[in-house]
MIFI-869149 format. One record per residue (C-alpha): residue number from 0; residue in three letters; x, y, z. Coordinates in nm, 2 decimals. Layout:
REC;zator;nuvo;x;y;z
REC;NUM;ALA;X;Y;Z
...
END
This chain:
REC;zator;nuvo;x;y;z
REC;0;UNK;2.95;1.17;-4.78
REC;1;UNK;2.64;1.26;-4.58
REC;2;UNK;2.53;0.90;-4.56
REC;3;UNK;2.88;0.80;-4.43
REC;4;UNK;2.85;1.07;-4.16
REC;5;UNK;2.51;0.93;-4.05
REC;6;UNK;2.65;0.57;-4.04
REC;7;UNK;2.95;0.70;-3.84
REC;8;UNK;2.71;0.86;-3.60
REC;9;UNK;2.54;0.51;-3.55
REC;10;UNK;2.88;0.37;-3.48
REC;11;UNK;2.94;0.63;-3.21
REC;12;UNK;2.60;0.54;-3.05
REC;13;UNK;2.70;0.17;-3.05
REC;14;UNK;3.03;0.26;-2.87
REC;15;UNK;2.84;0.46;-2.61
REC;16;UNK;2.60;0.17;-2.55
REC;17;UNK;2.89;-0.07;-2.50
REC;18;UNK;3.06;0.18;-2.26
REC;19;UNK;2.73;0.20;-2.05
REC;20;UNK;2.72;-0.18;-2.04
REC;21;UNK;3.08;-0.19;-1.92
REC;22;UNK;2.99;0.04;-1.63
REC;23;UNK;2.78;-0.25;-1.47
REC;24;UNK;2.98;-0.46;-1.23
REC;25;UNK;2.81;-0.78;-1.33
REC;26;UNK;2.90;-0.85;-1.70
REC;27;UNK;2.93;-1.17;-1.90
REC;28;UNK;3.29;-1.19;-2.02
REC;29;UNK;3.21;-1.40;-2.33
REC;30;UNK;2.92;-1.17;-2.45
REC;31;UNK;3.12;-0.86;-2.36
REC;32;UNK;3.42;-0.97;-2.56
REC;33;UNK;3.21;-1.05;-2.86
REC;34;UNK;3.05;-0.71;-2.84
REC;35;UNK;3.38;-0.53;-2.80
REC;36;UNK;3.52;-0.71;-3.11
REC;37;UNK;3.22;-0.61;-3.31
REC;38;UNK;3.25;-0.24;-3.20
REC;39;UNK;3.63;-0.25;-3.27
REC;40;UNK;3.56;-0.37;-3.63
REC;41;UNK;3.30;-0.10;-3.68
REC;42;UNK;3.54;0.17;-3.55
REC;43;UNK;3.82;0.04;-3.79
REC;44;UNK;3.59;0.05;-4.08
REC;45;UNK;3.46;0.40;-3.98
REC;46;UNK;3.82;0.53;-3.95
REC;47;UNK;3.90;0.41;-4.29
REC;48;UNK;3.59;0.56;-4.45
REC;49;UNK;3.66;0.89;-4.26
REC;50;UNK;4.02;0.88;-4.40
REC;51;UNK;3.89;0.84;-4.75
REC;52;UNK;3.65;1.13;-4.70
REC;53;UNK;3.92;1.35;-4.57
REC;54;UNK;4.14;1.26;-4.87
REC;55;UNK;3.85;1.34;-5.10
REC;56;UNK;3.80;1.69;-4.94
REC;57;UNK;4.17;1.76;-4.96
REC;58;UNK;4.17;1.68;-5.33
REC;59;UNK;3.88;1.91;-5.38
REC;60;UNK;4.04;2.19;-5.18
REC;61;UNK;4.35;2.17;-5.39
REC;62;UNK;4.14;2.33;-5.67
REC;63;UNK;3.90;2.53;-5.46
REC;64;UNK;4.15;2.67;-5.20
REC;65;UNK;3.85;2.74;-4.96
REC;66;UNK;3.92;2.82;-4.59
REC;67;UNK;3.57;2.70;-4.50
REC;68;UNK;3.64;2.36;-4.67
REC;69;UNK;3.98;2.35;-4.49
REC;70;UNK;3.79;2.40;-4.16
REC;71;UNK;3.57;2.10;-4.24
REC;72;UNK;3.88;1.89;-4.32
REC;73;UNK;4.02;1.99;-3.97
REC;74;UNK;3.70;1.88;-3.80
REC;75;UNK;3.71;1.55;-3.97
REC;76;UNK;4.07;1.49;-3.89
REC;77;UNK;3.99;1.57;-3.52
REC;78;UNK;3.71;1.32;-3.53
REC;79;UNK;3.94;1.06;-3.69
REC;80;UNK;4.17;1.11;-3.40
REC;81;UNK;3.89;1.05;-3.15
REC;82;UNK;3.80;0.72;-3.34
REC;83;UNK;4.16;0.60;-3.32
REC;84;UNK;4.17;0.68;-2.95
REC;85;UNK;3.85;0.49;-2.90
REC;86;UNK;4.00;0.19;-3.07
REC;87;UNK;4.30;0.21;-2.84
REC;88;UNK;4.08;0.22;-2.53
REC;89;UNK;3.87;-0.08;-2.65
REC;90;UNK;4.18;-0.28;-2.72
REC;91;UNK;4.30;-0.21;-2.36
REC;92;UNK;3.96;-0.30;-2.21
REC;93;UNK;3.95;-0.62;-2.42
REC;94;UNK;4.29;-0.72;-2.29
REC;95;UNK;4.19;-0.66;-1.93
REC;96;UNK;3.87;-0.88;-1.97
REC;97;UNK;4.07;-1.15;-2.14
REC;98;UNK;4.30;-1.16;-1.84
REC;99;UNK;4.00;-1.20;-1.61
REC;100;UNK;4.03;-0.85;-1.46
REC;101;UNK;3.77;-0.58;-1.43
REC;102;UNK;3.84;-0.29;-1.68
REC;103;UNK;3.96;0.03;-1.52
REC;104;UNK;3.69;0.29;-1.45
REC;105;UNK;3.90;0.56;-1.61
REC;106;UNK;3.92;0.38;-1.94
REC;107;UNK;3.54;0.32;-1.95
REC;108;UNK;3.47;0.69;-1.85
REC;109;UNK;3.71;0.82;-2.12
REC;110;UNK;3.55;0.58;-2.38
REC;111;UNK;3.20;0.71;-2.29
REC;112;UNK;3.31;1.07;-2.31
REC;113;UNK;3.48;1.03;-2.65
REC;114;UNK;3.19;0.84;-2.80
REC;115;UNK;2.95;1.11;-2.68
REC;116;UNK;3.17;1.39;-2.82
REC;117;UNK;3.21;1.21;-3.15
REC;118;UNK;2.83;1.16;-3.18
REC;119;UNK;2.77;1.53;-3.11
REC;120;UNK;3.03;1.64;-3.37
REC;121;UNK;2.89;1.40;-3.63
REC;122;UNK;2.54;1.53;-3.56
REC;123;UNK;2.65;1.89;-3.62
REC;124;UNK;2.84;1.79;-3.94
REC;125;UNK;2.55;1.59;-4.08
REC;126;UNK;2.30;1.86;-3.99
REC;127;UNK;2.50;2.14;-4.16
REC;128;UNK;2.60;1.93;-4.46
REC;129;UNK;2.32;2.03;-4.70
REC;130;UNK;2.35;2.40;-4.60
REC;131;UNK;2.72;2.45;-4.58
REC;132;UNK;2.95;2.16;-4.68
REC;133;UNK;2.76;2.05;-5.00
REC;134;UNK;2.77;2.41;-5.15
REC;135;UNK;3.15;2.43;-5.08
REC;136;UNK;3.20;2.10;-5.26
REC;137;UNK;2.98;2.21;-5.54
REC;138;UNK;3.19;2.53;-5.57
REC;139;UNK;3.51;2.33;-5.59
REC;140;UNK;3.36;2.11;-5.87
REC;141;UNK;3.25;2.42;-6.06
REC;142;UNK;3.60;2.56;-6.04
REC;143;UNK;3.73;2.23;-6.18
REC;144;UNK;3.48;2.25;-6.47
REC;145;UNK;3.57;2.61;-6.55
REC;146;UNK;3.94;2.53;-6.54
REC;147;UNK;3.89;2.23;-6.76
REC;148;UNK;3.70;2.44;-7.02
REC;149;UNK;3.92;2.75;-7.02
REC;150;UNK;4.23;2.66;-7.22
REC;151;UNK;4.47;2.40;-7.34
REC;152;UNK;4.70;2.50;-7.06
REC;153;UNK;4.42;2.42;-6.81
REC;154;UNK;4.38;2.08;-6.99
REC;155;UNK;4.74;2.00;-6.90
REC;156;UNK;4.66;2.10;-6.54
REC;157;UNK;4.36;1.87;-6.55
REC;158;UNK;4.58;1.59;-6.69
REC;159;UNK;4.82;1.63;-6.41
REC;160;UNK;4.53;1.62;-6.16
REC;161;UNK;4.37;1.32;-6.31
REC;162;UNK;4.53;1.07;-6.07
REC;163;UNK;4.39;1.28;-5.78
REC;164;UNK;4.04;1.27;-5.94
REC;165;UNK;4.07;0.89;-5.98
REC;166;UNK;4.15;0.87;-5.61
REC;167;UNK;3.85;1.09;-5.53
REC;168;UNK;3.62;0.86;-5.73
REC;169;UNK;3.76;0.55;-5.55
REC;170;UNK;3.70;0.72;-5.22
REC;171;UNK;3.34;0.80;-5.32
REC;172;UNK;3.28;0.45;-5.44
REC;173;UNK;3.41;0.30;-5.11
REC;174;UNK;3.19;0.54;-4.91
REC;175;UNK;2.88;0.45;-5.12
REC;176;UNK;2.95;0.08;-5.06
REC;177;UNK;2.97;0.13;-4.69
REC;178;UNK;2.64;0.32;-4.70
REC;179;UNK;2.47;0.04;-4.90
REC;180;UNK;2.58;-0.22;-4.65
REC;181;UNK;2.42;-0.02;-4.36
REC;182;UNK;2.10;0.04;-4.56
REC;183;UNK;2.08;-0.34;-4.65
REC;184;UNK;2.11;-0.43;-4.28
REC;185;UNK;1.84;-0.18;-4.19
REC;186;UNK;1.61;-0.31;-4.46
REC;187;UNK;1.66;-0.67;-4.33
REC;188;UNK;1.56;-0.56;-3.98
REC;189;UNK;1.24;-0.36;-4.08
REC;190;UNK;1.00;-0.67;-4.08
REC;191;UNK;1.10;-0.77;-3.72
REC;192;UNK;1.06;-0.41;-3.60
REC;193;UNK;0.72;-0.40;-3.76
REC;194;UNK;0.60;-0.72;-3.58
REC;195;UNK;0.73;-0.60;-3.25
REC;196;UNK;0.54;-0.27;-3.28
REC;197;UNK;0.22;-0.47;-3.36
REC;198;UNK;0.28;-0.69;-3.05
REC;199;UNK;0.34;-0.40;-2.83
REC;200;UNK;0.02;-0.23;-2.96
REC;201;UNK;-0.19;-0.54;-2.88
REC;202;UNK;-0.04;-0.57;-2.53
REC;203;UNK;-0.11;-0.20;-2.46
REC;204;UNK;-0.47;-0.24;-2.58
REC;205;UNK;-0.53;-0.54;-2.35
REC;206;UNK;-0.39;-0.35;-2.05
REC;207;UNK;-0.60;-0.05;-2.14
REC;208;UNK;-0.92;-0.26;-2.15
REC;209;UNK;-0.84;-0.41;-1.81
REC;210;UNK;-0.77;-0.06;-1.67
REC;211;UNK;-1.11;0.06;-1.80
REC;212;UNK;-1.28;-0.24;-1.65
REC;213;UNK;-1.12;-0.17;-1.31
REC;214;UNK;-1.22;0.19;-1.34
REC;215;UNK;-1.58;0.09;-1.41
REC;216;UNK;-1.59;-0.12;-1.10
REC;217;UNK;-1.45;0.17;-0.89
REC;218;UNK;-1.70;0.43;-1.01
REC;219;UNK;-2.00;0.28;-0.82
REC;220;UNK;-1.80;0.27;-0.51
REC;221;UNK;-1.72;0.64;-0.54
REC;222;UNK;-2.09;0.71;-0.62
REC;223;UNK;-2.20;0.54;-0.30
REC;224;UNK;-1.93;0.65;-0.05
REC;225;UNK;-1.88;1.01;-0.17
REC;226;UNK;-2.23;1.13;-0.04
REC;227;UNK;-2.14;0.99;0.30
REC;228;UNK;-1.82;1.18;0.31
REC;229;UNK;-2.01;1.49;0.21
REC;230;UNK;-2.26;1.44;0.49
REC;231;UNK;-1.98;1.40;0.74
REC;232;UNK;-1.82;1.72;0.62
REC;233;UNK;-2.16;1.90;0.65
REC;234;UNK;-2.19;1.78;1.01
REC;235;UNK;-1.84;1.91;1.09
REC;236;UNK;-1.93;2.24;0.93
REC;237;UNK;-2.25;2.26;1.14
REC;238;UNK;-2.04;2.19;1.46
REC;239;UNK;-1.80;2.47;1.37
REC;240;UNK;-2.09;2.71;1.31
REC;241;UNK;-2.32;2.62;1.60
REC;242;UNK;-2.13;2.43;1.88
REC;243;UNK;-1.79;2.57;1.86
REC;244;UNK;-1.88;2.91;2.01
REC;245;UNK;-2.04;2.73;2.31
REC;246;UNK;-1.72;2.52;2.36
REC;247;UNK;-1.51;2.84;2.34
REC;248;UNK;-1.74;2.99;2.61
REC;249;UNK;-1.68;2.69;2.84
REC;250;UNK;-1.31;2.72;2.79
REC;251;UNK;-1.33;3.09;2.89
REC;252;UNK;-1.52;2.99;3.20
REC;253;UNK;-1.26;2.73;3.29
REC;254;UNK;-0.99;2.98;3.23
REC;255;UNK;-1.16;3.23;3.46
REC;256;UNK;-1.19;2.96;3.73
REC;257;UNK;-0.82;2.88;3.71
REC;258;UNK;-0.73;3.25;3.73
REC;259;UNK;-0.97;3.36;4.01
REC;260;UNK;-1.13;3.06;4.19
REC;261;UNK;-0.82;2.85;4.22
REC;262;UNK;-0.66;3.07;4.49
REC;263;UNK;-0.98;3.05;4.70
REC;264;UNK;-0.96;2.67;4.66
REC;265;UNK;-0.60;2.66;4.78
REC;266;UNK;-0.70;2.87;5.08
REC;267;UNK;-0.98;2.62;5.16
REC;268;UNK;-0.74;2.33;5.14
REC;269;UNK;-0.51;2.51;5.38
REC;270;UNK;-0.80;2.53;5.63
REC;271;UNK;-0.87;2.16;5.59
REC;272;UNK;-0.51;2.08;5.65
REC;273;UNK;-0.52;2.29;5.97
REC;274;UNK;-0.83;2.11;6.08
REC;275;UNK;-0.66;1.77;6.03
REC;276;UNK;-0.36;1.88;6.23
REC;277;UNK;-0.56;2.02;6.52
REC;278;UNK;-0.88;1.81;6.54
REC;279;UNK;-0.78;1.48;6.40
REC;280;UNK;-0.63;1.33;6.73
REC;281;UNK;-0.97;1.39;6.90
REC;282;UNK;-1.15;1.23;6.61
REC;283;UNK;-0.92;0.92;6.63
REC;284;UNK;-1.00;0.89;7.00
REC;285;UNK;-1.38;0.89;6.92
REC;286;UNK;-1.33;0.63;6.66
REC;287;UNK;-1.14;0.40;6.89
REC;288;UNK;-1.41;0.44;7.16
REC;289;UNK;-1.68;0.34;6.91
REC;290;UNK;-1.48;0.04;6.80
REC;291;UNK;-1.45;-0.08;7.16
REC;292;UNK;-1.82;-0.05;7.20
REC;293;UNK;-1.88;-0.26;6.88
REC;294;UNK;-1.64;-0.53;7.01
REC;295;UNK;-1.84;-0.55;7.33
REC;296;UNK;-2.16;-0.59;7.15
REC;297;UNK;-2.01;-0.86;6.92
REC;298;UNK;-1.88;-1.05;7.22
REC;299;UNK;-2.23;-1.06;7.36
REC;300;UNK;-2.35;-1.22;7.03
REC;301;UNK;-2.61;-0.96;6.97
REC;302;UNK;-2.52;-0.95;6.59
REC;303;UNK;-2.59;-1.33;6.55
REC;304;UNK;-2.93;-1.29;6.72
REC;305;UNK;-3.01;-0.99;6.49
REC;306;UNK;-2.91;-1.19;6.18
REC;307;UNK;-3.14;-1.48;6.27
REC;308;UNK;-3.42;-1.24;6.34
REC;309;UNK;-3.37;-1.07;5.99
REC;310;UNK;-3.35;-1.40;5.80
REC;311;UNK;-3.06;-1.60;5.87
REC;312;UNK;-2.75;-1.67;5.66
REC;313;UNK;-2.57;-1.35;5.60
REC;314;UNK;-2.27;-1.53;5.44
REC;315;UNK;-2.49;-1.69;5.17
REC;316;UNK;-2.68;-1.36;5.10
REC;317;UNK;-2.35;-1.17;5.07
REC;318;UNK;-2.21;-1.43;4.83
REC;319;UNK;-2.53;-1.40;4.62
REC;320;UNK;-2.50;-1.02;4.62
REC;321;UNK;-2.14;-1.04;4.51
REC;322;UNK;-2.20;-1.30;4.23
REC;323;UNK;-2.57;-1.29;4.14
REC;324;UNK;-2.50;-1.48;3.80
REC;325;UNK;-2.29;-1.80;3.75
REC;326;UNK;-2.13;-1.81;3.41
REC;327;UNK;-2.07;-2.15;3.25
REC;328;UNK;-1.79;-2.09;3.00
REC;329;UNK;-1.68;-2.33;2.73
REC;330;UNK;-1.39;-2.22;2.50
REC;331;UNK;-1.37;-2.37;2.15
REC;332;UNK;-1.05;-2.35;1.95
REC;333;UNK;-0.90;-2.12;2.21
REC;334;UNK;-0.59;-1.91;2.14
REC;335;UNK;-0.42;-1.79;2.46
REC;336;UNK;-0.28;-1.45;2.34
REC;337;UNK;-0.35;-1.18;2.08
REC;338;UNK;-0.01;-1.21;1.91
REC;339;UNK;-0.07;-1.58;1.82
REC;340;UNK;-0.42;-1.49;1.71
REC;341;UNK;-0.28;-1.23;1.46
REC;342;UNK;0.00;-1.45;1.34
REC;343;UNK;-0.20;-1.60;1.04
REC;344;UNK;-0.26;-1.25;0.90
REC;345;UNK;0.10;-1.13;0.93
REC;346;UNK;0.23;-1.47;0.80
REC;347;UNK;0.01;-1.44;0.49
REC;348;UNK;0.11;-1.07;0.44
REC;349;UNK;0.49;-1.16;0.46
REC;350;UNK;0.45;-1.44;0.21
REC;351;UNK;0.28;-1.20;-0.04
REC;352;UNK;0.55;-0.94;0.01
REC;353;UNK;0.82;-1.21;-0.04
REC;354;UNK;0.65;-1.32;-0.37
REC;355;UNK;0.64;-0.95;-0.49
REC;356;UNK;1.00;-0.90;-0.41
REC;357;UNK;1.09;-1.21;-0.60
REC;358;UNK;0.95;-1.08;-0.93
REC;359;UNK;1.12;-0.75;-0.87
REC;360;UNK;1.47;-0.88;-0.79
REC;361;UNK;1.50;-1.19;-1.02
REC;362;UNK;1.49;-1.22;-1.40
REC;363;UNK;1.18;-1.37;-1.55
REC;364;UNK;1.28;-1.38;-1.92
REC;365;UNK;1.48;-1.67;-2.07
REC;366;UNK;1.76;-1.66;-2.32
REC;367;UNK;1.60;-1.82;-2.62
REC;368;UNK;1.77;-1.66;-2.92
REC;369;UNK;1.77;-1.98;-3.12
REC;370;UNK;1.40;-2.06;-3.03
REC;371;UNK;1.48;-2.41;-2.89
REC;372;UNK;1.22;-2.37;-2.61
REC;373;UNK;0.85;-2.34;-2.63
REC;374;UNK;0.65;-2.07;-2.45
REC;375;UNK;0.50;-2.31;-2.19
REC;376;UNK;0.84;-2.47;-2.13
REC;377;UNK;0.99;-2.13;-2.05
REC;378;UNK;0.69;-2.03;-1.83
REC;379;UNK;0.68;-2.35;-1.62
REC;380;UNK;1.06;-2.39;-1.61
REC;381;UNK;1.11;-2.04;-1.46
REC;382;UNK;0.80;-2.09;-1.24
REC;383;UNK;0.96;-2.39;-1.08
REC;384;UNK;1.27;-2.18;-0.99
REC;385;UNK;1.04;-1.92;-0.82
REC;386;UNK;0.84;-2.19;-0.64
REC;387;UNK;1.16;-2.33;-0.49
REC;388;UNK;1.26;-1.99;-0.34
REC;389;UNK;0.90;-1.95;-0.23
REC;390;UNK;0.92;-2.28;-0.05
REC;391;UNK;1.23;-2.17;0.13
REC;392;UNK;1.07;-1.84;0.23
REC;393;UNK;0.76;-2.02;0.37
REC;394;UNK;0.99;-2.26;0.58
REC;395;UNK;1.19;-1.97;0.72
REC;396;UNK;0.87;-1.78;0.81
REC;397;UNK;0.68;-2.07;0.96
REC;398;UNK;0.97;-2.22;1.16
REC;399;UNK;1.07;-1.88;1.28
REC;400;UNK;0.72;-1.82;1.41
REC;401;UNK;0.73;-2.16;1.60
REC;402;UNK;1.08;-2.16;1.74
REC;403;UNK;1.20;-1.80;1.75
REC;404;UNK;0.89;-1.61;1.83
REC;405;UNK;0.72;-1.89;2.03
REC;406;UNK;0.38;-1.85;1.85
REC;407;UNK;0.11;-2.07;1.99
REC;408;UNK;0.01;-2.33;1.72
REC;409;UNK;-0.19;-2.64;1.79
REC;410;UNK;-0.10;-2.83;1.46
REC;411;UNK;0.26;-2.73;1.39
REC;412;UNK;0.31;-2.97;1.10
REC;413;UNK;0.00;-2.85;0.92
REC;414;UNK;0.10;-2.49;0.99
REC;415;UNK;0.43;-2.54;0.80
REC;416;UNK;0.26;-2.73;0.52
REC;417;UNK;-0.02;-2.48;0.48
REC;418;UNK;0.24;-2.19;0.47
REC;419;UNK;0.42;-2.37;0.18
REC;420;UNK;0.09;-2.41;-0.01
REC;421;UNK;0.00;-2.04;0.04
REC;422;UNK;0.35;-1.93;-0.07
REC;423;UNK;0.31;-2.14;-0.39
REC;424;UNK;-0.02;-1.97;-0.46
REC;425;UNK;0.11;-1.62;-0.41
REC;426;UNK;0.43;-1.68;-0.62
REC;427;UNK;0.22;-1.82;-0.90
REC;428;UNK;-0.02;-1.52;-0.89
REC;429;UNK;0.26;-1.26;-0.90
REC;430;UNK;0.47;-1.45;-1.15
REC;431;UNK;0.17;-1.49;-1.39
REC;432;UNK;0.09;-1.11;-1.35
REC;433;UNK;0.44;-1.03;-1.45
REC;434;UNK;0.45;-1.26;-1.75
REC;435;UNK;0.12;-1.14;-1.88
REC;436;UNK;0.14;-0.76;-1.82
REC;437;UNK;0.52;-0.71;-1.79
REC;438;UNK;0.63;-0.44;-1.55
REC;439;UNK;0.27;-0.33;-1.51
REC;440;UNK;0.21;-0.66;-1.34
REC;441;UNK;0.43;-0.55;-1.05
REC;442;UNK;0.21;-0.25;-0.98
REC;443;UNK;-0.10;-0.47;-1.01
REC;444;UNK;0.05;-0.71;-0.75
REC;445;UNK;0.10;-0.42;-0.50
REC;446;UNK;-0.25;-0.27;-0.56
REC;447;UNK;-0.40;-0.62;-0.52
REC;448;UNK;-0.22;-0.65;-0.18
REC;449;UNK;-0.36;-0.32;-0.06
REC;450;UNK;-0.72;-0.42;-0.15
REC;451;UNK;-0.67;-0.74;0.04
REC;452;UNK;-0.59;-0.56;0.37
REC;453;UNK;-0.95;-0.46;0.43
REC;454;UNK;-1.13;-0.72;0.23
REC;455;UNK;-0.98;-1.04;0.38
REC;456;UNK;-1.11;-1.01;0.73
REC;457;UNK;-0.76;-1.06;0.87
REC;458;UNK;-0.77;-0.80;1.15
REC;459;UNK;-1.15;-0.74;1.20
REC;460;UNK;-1.45;-0.94;1.10
REC;461;UNK;-1.55;-0.87;0.74
REC;462;UNK;-1.90;-0.78;0.85
REC;463;UNK;-1.77;-0.47;1.01
REC;464;UNK;-1.63;-0.33;0.68
REC;465;UNK;-1.81;-0.14;0.40
REC;466;UNK;-2.02;-0.33;0.14
REC;467;UNK;-1.75;-0.28;-0.12
REC;468;UNK;-1.50;-0.48;0.07
REC;469;UNK;-1.76;-0.74;0.17
REC;470;UNK;-1.82;-0.78;-0.21
REC;471;UNK;-1.45;-0.84;-0.27
REC;472;UNK;-1.40;-1.08;0.02
REC;473;UNK;-1.49;-1.41;-0.17
REC;474;UNK;-1.25;-1.33;-0.45
REC;475;UNK;-0.94;-1.24;-0.25
REC;476;UNK;-0.66;-1.51;-0.20
REC;477;UNK;-0.59;-1.36;0.14
REC;478;UNK;-0.94;-1.47;0.26
REC;479;UNK;-0.87;-1.84;0.21
REC;480;UNK;-0.50;-1.82;0.31
REC;481;UNK;-0.57;-1.66;0.64
REC;482;UNK;-0.85;-1.89;0.72
REC;483;UNK;-0.63;-2.20;0.64
REC;484;UNK;-0.35;-2.09;0.87
REC;485;UNK;-0.60;-2.00;1.15
REC;486;UNK;-0.72;-2.36;1.14
REC;487;UNK;-0.37;-2.49;1.21
REC;488;UNK;-0.32;-2.23;1.49
REC;489;UNK;-0.64;-2.28;1.68
REC;490;UNK;-0.73;-2.64;1.58
REC;491;UNK;-0.84;-2.79;1.26
REC;492;UNK;-1.20;-2.81;1.15
REC;493;UNK;-1.19;-3.04;0.85
REC;494;UNK;-1.48;-2.89;0.65
REC;495;UNK;-1.32;-2.54;0.66
REC;496;UNK;-0.97;-2.67;0.56
REC;497;UNK;-1.11;-2.86;0.26
REC;498;UNK;-1.30;-2.55;0.14
REC;499;UNK;-0.99;-2.32;0.18
REC;500;UNK;-0.75;-2.57;0.01
REC;501;UNK;-0.99;-2.62;-0.28
REC;502;UNK;-1.02;-2.24;-0.33
REC;503;UNK;-0.64;-2.20;-0.34
REC;504;UNK;-0.60;-2.48;-0.59
REC;505;UNK;-0.87;-2.32;-0.81
REC;506;UNK;-0.67;-1.99;-0.80
REC;507;UNK;-0.36;-2.17;-0.91
REC;508;UNK;-0.55;-2.34;-1.19
REC;509;UNK;-0.70;-2.00;-1.31
REC;510;UNK;-0.35;-1.86;-1.32
REC;511;UNK;-0.22;-2.14;-1.54
REC;512;UNK;-0.53;-2.12;-1.76
REC;513;UNK;-0.50;-1.75;-1.82
REC;514;UNK;-0.12;-1.78;-1.89
REC;515;UNK;-0.18;-2.05;-2.16
REC;516;UNK;-0.50;-1.91;-2.31
REC;517;UNK;-0.38;-1.56;-2.35
REC;518;UNK;-0.05;-1.69;-2.49
REC;519;UNK;0.12;-1.40;-2.31
REC;520;UNK;0.41;-1.60;-2.17
REC;521;UNK;0.48;-1.73;-2.52
REC;522;UNK;0.47;-1.38;-2.68
REC;523;UNK;0.65;-1.22;-2.38
REC;524;UNK;0.94;-1.46;-2.37
REC;525;UNK;0.96;-1.47;-2.75
REC;526;UNK;0.96;-1.09;-2.77
REC;527;UNK;1.24;-1.06;-2.51
REC;528;UNK;1.44;-1.33;-2.68
REC;529;UNK;1.40;-1.15;-3.02
REC;530;UNK;1.51;-0.83;-2.86
REC;531;UNK;1.83;-0.99;-2.73
REC;532;UNK;1.89;-1.14;-3.07
REC;533;UNK;1.83;-0.80;-3.23
REC;534;UNK;2.08;-0.64;-2.99
REC;535;UNK;2.34;-0.90;-3.08
REC;536;UNK;2.28;-0.85;-3.45
REC;537;UNK;2.31;-0.47;-3.42
REC;538;UNK;2.64;-0.50;-3.24
REC;539;UNK;2.78;-0.76;-3.49
END
């Protein structure tokens, strides 16, 4: 009886999982109908087993006449009613899906509530079985034994009760058979569970090793930069102790000037204004008189004679004094504005963000429950789908720069072609990280992007950054992607283009090699396919 309660609890959990799946708007009708049929079958079987259990307890209570045992029978009858109501709800939901309609939210919510309540009640009954229910049943059996041994009259009573005992034994036999079926299915699934645990342990160990390696690389950086930070904090503290009082004193002096000297300054300005009003007309007359005298002197050509006497060509000397140096400027690969010069960096950044969003929004795993595809087939097949979307992203970004934003680009065709190549590289990197590390790969892709901001030289020359980022610069994909797009914007220098293209193809090759050598795509896809098959098997 206890085993039957535990198996009924598993049935309640299965119903709850199906109800949670039905809450999603995007469901597969064929798969959902199959799952609903399986759950309906399990509920029918559970209801029958529960009915036999109730009948068994009722037969025992005929001899024991125990109020506590009668209470257990009432709980089981309430639980059987909940199971019957769940079967009714599942039948209604199945009919709606078969008609091509979305199941009513009220039905799904009630199914989820009933399954949760049934699971809780079964958990309480199973938890208190050994301490409460089993002793009550044992007491009933003891009464049957004592009654059977008491007298011949009791033997007649036992004879009349024999059909009920036979029914009890039949119910016990049916319950044991149901328990054996569940235990057999569990024993069959144990090897697959064991292999999955081992695979997960291996993947976790590999990720832990890589995390330790990254931590070991970051420790020297902290050891070098932390003393500099401490030195700056020390200088700031010295400023607060020594220079801040002097600054406060200067602020007090300025405040005293505003409070006391400013009125005197306003009075002086009033005096100047009065002087301008009263004496300015006489000053203007004096200036006009001096100007007339200068015109008279100029008309008599006294200035020209003075210039010849001093050395001649005043115009040439004034031009020399105004422009003492002549600059001969030659612009190579010129870009007319700052926005166009920054377009390679932001174009590369947008392509990386687009690739990261792809692995976050789209499925990577492949349905392979029958094992008809190999690991590399699933890896490259799904990769081609991601590369197609990456190509469309690159076209929208590059053509939008050219025709919507009016970005200055010398080689427009190569700008679009290089953007597609960069998008392919970034999609391959993020997709490979996800297939090897799972959801951890998404976090690695974001961290990788943050490191590339300062180490790629996209906004400022790499020589102006710290030694740590200068060390990372040759290993960052942003370095070669930004350089390649800059060549198409300002003008192509063939040697630089060949070097950048070769570096990007090497990065793609490394991604493919890591994916195949580590066999992570194969194990990852196989594991997810096995999990889907396991879910289907549990439901059935």
